[in-house]
BALUM-628063 format. One record per residue: z, y, x of N, C-alpha, C in turn; residue number from 1; residue in one letter. Coordinates in nm, 3 decimals. Each point is the difference from the previous one (the first is absolute). Layout:
N
{{Z, Y, X}, {Z, Y, X}, {Z, Y, X}, NUM, "A"}
...
END
This chain:
107
{{-0.288, -0.809, -0.070}, {-0.085, 0.004, -0.115}, {-0.116, 0.094, 0.018}, 1, "M"}
{{0.011, 0.104, 0.082}, {-0.116, 0.086, 0.021}, {-0.078, -0.037, 0.126}, 2, "I"}
{{0.050, -0.096, 0.073}, {-0.075, -0.046, 0.116}, {-0.121, -0.083, -0.041}, 3, "L"}
{{0.006, -0.057, -0.119}, {-0.114, -0.079, -0.048}, {-0.089, 0.087, -0.088}, 4, "I"}
{{-0.126, -0.031, -0.003}, {-0.094, 0.069, -0.087}, {-0.021, -0.088, -0.123}, 5, "N"}
{{0.099, -0.001, -0.088}, {-0.007, -0.088, -0.114}, {0.115, 0.021, -0.096}, 6, "G"}
{{0.024, -0.102, -0.080}, {0.105, 0.004, -0.102}, {0.107, -0.101, 0.037}, 7, "V"}
{{0.126, 0.040, -0.010}, {0.109, -0.094, 0.022}, {0.105, 0.019, -0.108}, 8, "C"}
{{0.080, -0.103, -0.021}, {0.106, 0.004, -0.099}, {0.133, -0.014, 0.071}, 9, "T"}
{{0.092, 0.091, -0.031}, {0.135, -0.005, 0.056}, {0.096, -0.039, -0.111}, 10, "L"}
{{0.081, -0.101, 0.025}, {0.098, -0.045, -0.097}, {0.140, 0.034, 0.047}, 11, "E"}
{{0.093, 0.004, -0.091}, {0.141, 0.030, 0.029}, {0.017, 0.137, 0.063}, 12, "N"}
{{-0.077, 0.097, -0.046}, {0.009, 0.138, 0.050}, {0.120, 0.066, -0.067}, 13, "V"}
{{0.094, 0.051, 0.079}, {0.118, 0.062, -0.061}, {-0.035, 0.134, -0.065}, 14, "P"}
{{0.073, 0.035, -0.103}, {-0.020, 0.125, -0.071}, {0.090, 0.107, 0.063}, 15, "N"}
{{-0.042, 0.051, 0.116}, {0.078, 0.100, 0.072}, {-0.088, 0.122, 0.030}, 16, "I"}
{{0.063, 0.111, 0.033}, {-0.073, 0.125, 0.020}, {-0.100, -0.008, 0.116}, 17, "S"}
{{0.031, -0.071, 0.107}, {-0.094, -0.010, 0.112}, {-0.131, -0.066, -0.043}, 18, "D"}
{{0.007, -0.101, -0.085}, {-0.120, -0.067, -0.049}, {-0.082, 0.096, -0.086}, 19, "I"}
{{0.066, 0.075, -0.086}, {-0.070, 0.096, -0.084}, {-0.068, 0.107, 0.084}, 20, "K"}
{{0.069, 0.049, 0.101}, {-0.058, 0.100, 0.090}, {-0.117, -0.058, 0.077}, 21, "T"}
{{0.016, -0.121, 0.051}, {-0.107, -0.065, 0.076}, {-0.124, -0.019, -0.087}, 22, "Y"}
{{0.020, -0.037, -0.126}, {-0.114, -0.017, -0.091}, {-0.071, 0.133, -0.023}, 23, "C"}
{{0.076, 0.108, -0.017}, {-0.062, 0.132, -0.017}, {-0.081, 0.038, 0.124}, 24, "K"}
{{0.054, -0.029, 0.118}, {-0.071, 0.030, 0.125}, {-0.130, -0.079, 0.005}, 25, "I"}
{{0.008, -0.129, -0.028}, {-0.119, -0.085, 0.005}, {-0.106, 0.047, -0.100}, 26, "L"}
{{0.043, 0.041, -0.118}, {-0.095, 0.047, -0.100}, {-0.073, 0.126, 0.046}, 27, "E"}
{{0.070, 0.089, 0.073}, {-0.068, 0.119, 0.051}, {-0.103, -0.036, 0.107}, 28, "T"}
{{0.016, -0.116, 0.062}, {-0.095, -0.045, 0.101}, {-0.118, -0.075, -0.062}, 29, "L"}
{{0.002, -0.020, -0.131}, {-0.109, -0.069, -0.069}, {0.028, -0.143, -0.037}, 30, "G"}
{{0.121, -0.047, 0.023}, {0.038, -0.137, -0.035}, {0.032, -0.006, -0.149}, 31, "V"}
{{-0.048, -0.104, -0.067}, {0.030, -0.019, -0.142}, {0.114, -0.100, -0.012}, 32, "K"}
{{0.100, 0.038, -0.077}, {0.117, -0.085, -0.018}, {0.019, -0.028, -0.149}, 33, "I"}
{{0.013, -0.128, -0.031}, {0.016, -0.042, -0.139}, {0.126, -0.085, -0.011}, 34, "K"}
{{0.088, 0.036, -0.092}, {0.121, -0.080, -0.025}, {-0.039, -0.119, -0.086}, 35, "A"}
{{0.016, -0.120, 0.056}, {-0.030, -0.122, -0.073}, {0.120, -0.039, -0.087}, 36, "I"}
{{0.118, 0.020, 0.054}, {0.125, -0.023, -0.072}, {0.104, 0.095, 0.060}, 37, "S"}
{{0.124, -0.014, -0.041}, {0.105, 0.091, 0.047}, {0.012, 0.001, 0.152}, 38, "E"}
{{-0.018, -0.114, 0.065}, {0.018, -0.008, 0.144}, {-0.122, -0.053, 0.074}, 39, "N"}
{{-0.117, 0.009, -0.061}, {-0.123, -0.047, 0.063}, {-0.106, 0.109, -0.004}, 40, "T"}
{{-0.057, 0.031, 0.116}, {-0.103, 0.104, 0.010}, {-0.129, -0.059, 0.055}, 41, "L"}
{{-0.111, 0.047, -0.054}, {-0.131, -0.032, 0.054}, {-0.048, 0.124, 0.075}, 42, "E"}
{{-0.031, -0.018, 0.129}, {-0.039, 0.110, 0.087}, {-0.147, -0.018, 0.038}, 43, "I"}
{{-0.082, 0.100, -0.033}, {-0.143, -0.003, 0.032}, {-0.027, 0.110, 0.102}, 44, "D"}
{{-0.017, -0.040, 0.125}, {-0.018, 0.097, 0.108}, {-0.145, 0.008, 0.049}, 45, "S"}
{{-0.094, -0.043, -0.082}, {-0.141, 0.001, 0.040}, {-0.057, 0.141, 0.014}, 46, "R"}
{{0.061, 0.097, -0.066}, {-0.058, 0.134, -0.003}, {0.090, 0.106, 0.063}, 47, "N"}
{{0.063, -0.033, 0.110}, {0.078, 0.102, 0.070}, {-0.096, 0.110, 0.042}, 48, "I"}
{{0.032, 0.124, -0.037}, {-0.091, 0.110, 0.027}, {0.062, 0.113, 0.080}, 49, "N"}
{{0.117, -0.023, 0.052}, {0.070, 0.106, 0.070}, {0.095, -0.060, 0.102}, 50, "C"}
{{0.022, 0.069, 0.110}, {0.097, -0.045, 0.099}, {0.114, 0.101, 0.016}, 51, "V"}
{{0.007, 0.098, -0.091}, {0.104, 0.100, 0.003}, {0.096, -0.023, -0.116}, 52, "E"}
{{0.115, -0.057, 0.031}, {0.101, -0.024, -0.102}, {0.068, 0.133, -0.033}, 53, "A"}
{{0.030, 0.025, -0.126}, {0.064, 0.126, -0.038}, {0.137, 0.016, 0.067}, 54, "P"}
{{0.015, 0.108, 0.074}, {0.123, 0.021, 0.076}, {0.122, 0.014, -0.090}, 55, "L"}
{{-0.017, 0.056, -0.119}, {0.115, 0.015, -0.089}, {0.054, -0.135, -0.046}, 56, "D"}
{{-0.087, -0.100, -0.008}, {0.046, -0.134, -0.040}, {0.050, -0.081, 0.120}, 57, "L"}
{{-0.069, 0.006, 0.113}, {0.044, -0.080, 0.115}, {0.133, 0.051, 0.054}, 58, "T"}
{{0.029, 0.127, -0.018}, {0.128, 0.052, 0.047}, {0.118, -0.050, -0.083}, 59, "S"}
{{-0.028, -0.058, -0.117}, {0.104, -0.059, -0.086}, {0.017, -0.149, 0.025}, 60, "K"}
{{-0.087, -0.054, 0.079}, {-0.012, -0.145, 0.016}, {0.058, -0.043, 0.134}, 61, "F"}
{{0.094, -0.092, -0.002}, {0.068, -0.041, 0.123}, {-0.091, -0.071, 0.100}, 62, "R"}
{{-0.099, -0.070, -0.047}, {-0.081, -0.082, 0.091}, {-0.146, 0.046, 0.006}, 63, "A"}
{{-0.021, 0.131, 0.006}, {-0.137, 0.051, 0.004}, {-0.075, -0.043, 0.125}, 64, "S"}
{{0.073, -0.036, 0.106}, {-0.068, -0.044, 0.123}, {-0.073, -0.132, -0.019}, 65, "Y"}
{{0.039, -0.081, -0.098}, {-0.076, -0.122, -0.030}, {-0.139, 0.037, -0.051}, 66, "Y"}
{{-0.007, 0.104, -0.079}, {-0.127, 0.047, -0.052}, {-0.090, 0.049, 0.113}, 67, "L"}
{{0.057, 0.064, 0.099}, {-0.078, 0.049, 0.114}, {-0.071, -0.115, 0.070}, 68, "T"}
{{0.072, -0.104, 0.032}, {-0.059, -0.114, 0.069}, {-0.107, -0.068, -0.083}, 69, "G"}
{{0.024, -0.012, -0.130}, {-0.098, -0.065, -0.088}, {-0.128, 0.082, -0.010}, 70, "A"}
{{0.014, 0.132, -0.015}, {-0.119, 0.085, -0.008}, {-0.076, 0.002, 0.132}, 71, "L"}
{{0.072, 0.002, 0.110}, {-0.067, -0.005, 0.130}, {-0.076, -0.131, 0.017}, 72, "L"}
{{0.060, -0.109, -0.042}, {-0.066, -0.129, 0.009}, {-0.121, -0.011, -0.090}, 73, "G"}
{{0.007, 0.059, -0.117}, {-0.109, -0.010, -0.097}, {-0.109, 0.104, 0.024}, 74, "R"}
{{0.041, 0.124, 0.028}, {-0.096, 0.112, 0.003}, {-0.020, 0.059, 0.139}, 75, "C"}
{{0.088, -0.033, 0.094}, {-0.015, 0.052, 0.135}, {0.067, 0.134, 0.023}, 76, "G"}
{{0.050, 0.063, -0.105}, {0.075, 0.126, 0.014}, {0.092, 0.016, -0.120}, 77, "R"}
{{0.099, 0.089, 0.014}, {0.096, 0.021, -0.109}, {0.074, 0.131, 0.019}, 78, "A"}
{{0.035, 0.062, -0.110}, {0.089, 0.115, -0.002}, {0.110, -0.033, -0.099}, 79, "T"}
{{0.121, -0.015, 0.051}, {0.114, -0.040, -0.082}, {0.121, 0.081, 0.045}, 80, "V"}
{{0.080, 0.048, -0.095}, {0.119, 0.077, 0.034}, {0.108, -0.086, 0.064}, 81, "G"}
{{0.096, 0.069, 0.058}, {0.114, -0.068, 0.061}, {0.083, -0.066, -0.109}, 82, "M"}
{{0.068, -0.109, 0.037}, {0.083, -0.071, -0.098}, {0.108, 0.090, -0.060}, 83, "P"}
{{0.026, -0.021, -0.126}, {0.105, 0.075, -0.070}, {0.092, -0.097, -0.070}, 84, "G"}
{{0.040, 0.037, -0.119}, {0.087, -0.087, -0.078}, {0.146, 0.029, 0.023}, 85, "G"}
{{0.081, -0.103, -0.010}, {0.145, 0.018, 0.011}, {0.039, 0.036, 0.143}, 86, "C"}
{{0.121, 0.043, 0.015}, {0.052, 0.046, 0.129}, {0.069, -0.112, 0.075}, 87, "K"}
{{-0.077, -0.102, 0.040}, {0.058, -0.113, 0.073}, {0.017, 0.030, 0.149}, 88, "L"}
{{-0.054, 0.111, 0.042}, {0.006, 0.034, 0.142}, {-0.139, 0.025, 0.053}, 89, "G"}
{{-0.010, 0.017, 0.130}, {-0.128, 0.032, 0.064}, {-0.099, -0.114, -0.017}, 90, "A"}
{{-0.125, 0.039, -0.015}, {-0.109, -0.097, -0.008}, {-0.103, 0.037, 0.106}, 91, "R"}
{{0.029, -0.028, 0.124}, {-0.093, 0.040, 0.105}, {-0.135, -0.069, -0.013}, 92, "P"}
{{-0.105, 0.076, 0.023}, {-0.137, -0.050, -0.012}, {-0.066, -0.018, 0.136}, 93, "M"}
{{0.070, 0.032, 0.108}, {-0.063, 0.001, 0.131}, {-0.060, -0.135, 0.039}, 94, "D"}
{{0.065, -0.109, -0.029}, {-0.054, -0.130, 0.037}, {-0.124, -0.036, -0.082}, 95, "Q"}
{{-0.001, 0.040, -0.126}, {-0.117, -0.023, -0.085}, {-0.119, 0.080, 0.054}, 96, "H"}
{{0.024, 0.126, 0.031}, {-0.108, 0.086, 0.050}, {-0.052, -0.053, 0.134}, 97, "I"}
{{0.089, -0.044, 0.087}, {-0.045, -0.058, 0.128}, {-0.088, -0.123, -0.024}, 98, "K"}
{{0.038, -0.083, -0.094}, {-0.080, -0.119, -0.030}, {-0.137, 0.039, -0.055}, 99, "A"}
{{-0.004, 0.098, -0.090}, {-0.128, 0.045, -0.054}, {-0.089, 0.055, 0.111}, 100, "F"}
{{0.060, 0.076, 0.093}, {-0.078, 0.057, 0.110}, {-0.054, -0.112, 0.090}, 101, "E"}
{{0.081, -0.100, 0.026}, {-0.046, -0.113, 0.082}, {-0.114, -0.075, -0.066}, 102, "L"}
{{0.001, -0.003, -0.132}, {-0.108, -0.065, -0.074}, {-0.119, 0.093, -0.020}, 103, "L"}
{{0.011, 0.121, 0.054}, {-0.104, 0.102, -0.009}, {-0.027, 0.043, -0.144}, 104, "R"}
{{0.106, 0.008, -0.077}, {-0.010, 0.045, -0.138}, {0.032, 0.148, -0.007}, 105, "C"}
{{-0.056, 0.067, -0.097}, {0.029, 0.142, -0.023}, {0.085, 0.013, -0.123}, 106, "K"}
{{0.122, 0.050, 0.019}, {0.088, 0.019, -0.116}, {0.022, 0.147, -0.023}, 107, "S"}
END
């Protein structure tokens, strides 16, 4: 949704804490999010103004590495905290970082 410079609608969005955290992160980056219904969101990413995701929020989010790749693809650079969330075990980032380096991205 942030890879495009436009507006998209997501349907069947679950009402879970990761979604709420992700929305807060996106809003700090300049993305406008509007709830169309209980499980439908309109995402307007035309005005992304930052590539530094708040570390206090990304550290609570299990899949913050998805945000890294999207910001790198859209903006060419990104600052995102290490994945957090529940204690499911190790979440190694080495393969992601290697891929970003091979693509000549700065994370």
